[in-house]
N, C-alpha and C positions, 0 to 999 in steps of 0.2 A: 757822211756817216752810213755804215751799213745796218741795216735793218734784218734782225732775225725775228721771222715769225712763229707764233706759237699755235699750234691747233691740237685739239682733242677729237677723237671720235668715238662714239657710242653706239651700242647695238650692233655687234659683229655680224659681218657680212654673210648672208644666207642666200641661197639661189630665189632670186625674185625680189630680193632687197632692193628699194629705191634710193639712190643717193641724194641726201639732202644738206643743205648747206645753211647754217643760220649766221646772220650779221647784225651784231650788236650796234646799239645806239652810242652815243657819244655826249660830249668830247670827252675823249680819254676812258672811256669806259672798257670793259671787257666781256668776256663770257664766263658763264658760271657753270655748273653741271644741271642745273634746275632747266636751262634752257633747252636740253636734249628732250625735254618733256613735251615739248609742243608737237611732237611728232611719236607716231605710234611705234613701240620698238618692234612688233611684229611685222612692221612693214617698210621701215625706213634704216638706213646706215647712216647716221648724223655726223656731219663736221661741225664743230665749233671752231671759228677763227677769231683769233684775237687780232685786231687790225694793227698798222704800223704805229708804234709809239703807245700801244694800248694793252691794257691787261698785262698778260706775261710776255707780249712780244718786247724785243729789246731794240734799241735803248728806249726806256719809258720815258713818254712824254716829247720825244723827238720829232719836231716838225720838220727837218730838212729832208729833202727827196720823198715828203710826205704830201702828196696830191691826189686827186682823185683819180687821175690816170695812173698814178703808181698802184693805188688800192684795186682798181680794176685788173690791173696787170697781176698783181699778186693773187687775186682770186682765179684768174686763169692759169698761172702757174702752178698753183695748188692742185686744180682739176687736173692737169697733166702728171703733176707729180704723184698723185693718187691713182693715176690709170682711169679716169673715168671718161666716157664718151662726152657726158654732159650731166649737170646737176639736174636731177628730175625736179626737185623743188628749191627755190631758194627764197628763204624767210628773211625779211628785214625788219627790224624796228626802229622808229624814228630815224635818226641818221643813216642807220642801216637800210631804210628804205631808198634814200637817194643813192646809196652805193648800188643796191640791189638793181635799181631801174638803170644806172649807168653801165653796169655790167651787161644786163639783158639787151641792153642798146648796143652795145660794143660787139658782144657774141651772141647774138639771138639763137643761133643754132644749137648754143650750149646750155640753154634753159629750156626745161620742159614747162615749168609753171613756176609762178610767184604767190607768195602770201605776203603782203604789205600791212603792217599795224602800226599805229601811231603814226601816220605818214606825215612826216614834216620835212619840207623840203629846204628848210632855212631861209626862206625869204624874210625881209624885215617885219612884215606884217605878221608872220609866224612866231619870230622871236619876240616881239613886242607881246603877241597874244599869250605866250608861254610864260615870258618872264618879267614883263613889266609891271610896275606896282599897280598900275591902272589897266592891266590886261584881263580880258575876258575869261583867262582859264582860273583866275581867282576870285576876286570880290563880286565880279558881275554875275558869275554862274550860281553861287550859293553865298549870299552875303552873310546870313547867319553863321554859316560853317567857317567861313573865312575869317570872320571877327573872333571865333573861338580860338582858331588857329592862331591868328596874330596875337591874341592874349597868351596863350601857350607859350610861344616862343619869344616874346618880347617885343 
């Protein structure tokens, strides 16, 4: 299948603007205009990329030809398409941290700096921590609040 990537840019380029790329989490998530707010509009031209199969990229949910290597190449192709020498900042959240790290490892000369938030490399221990019923992210961190949440959602 053919993937068509969707991206948006914020904060029109001015002399001295730094190129920033935002990589969303997943699975299947996408970017929202609020993601551009991680960057000062006075200093950054922000690109929000909906990764293959995600957000407004098409076909939505497609996993064929949708590997980490494909996603890394998509970022590099977008950089070239936009005419940037490099991304001054790549910001990744959750799954986006994995993708940002993979891109920077593959193209180190094309990344000026990185911001990694909600780091999750999707090791089994992290998946269990985040999503398992007995994972530390829920009941173990704040038993009282977890019980309140559990009662509210049934």
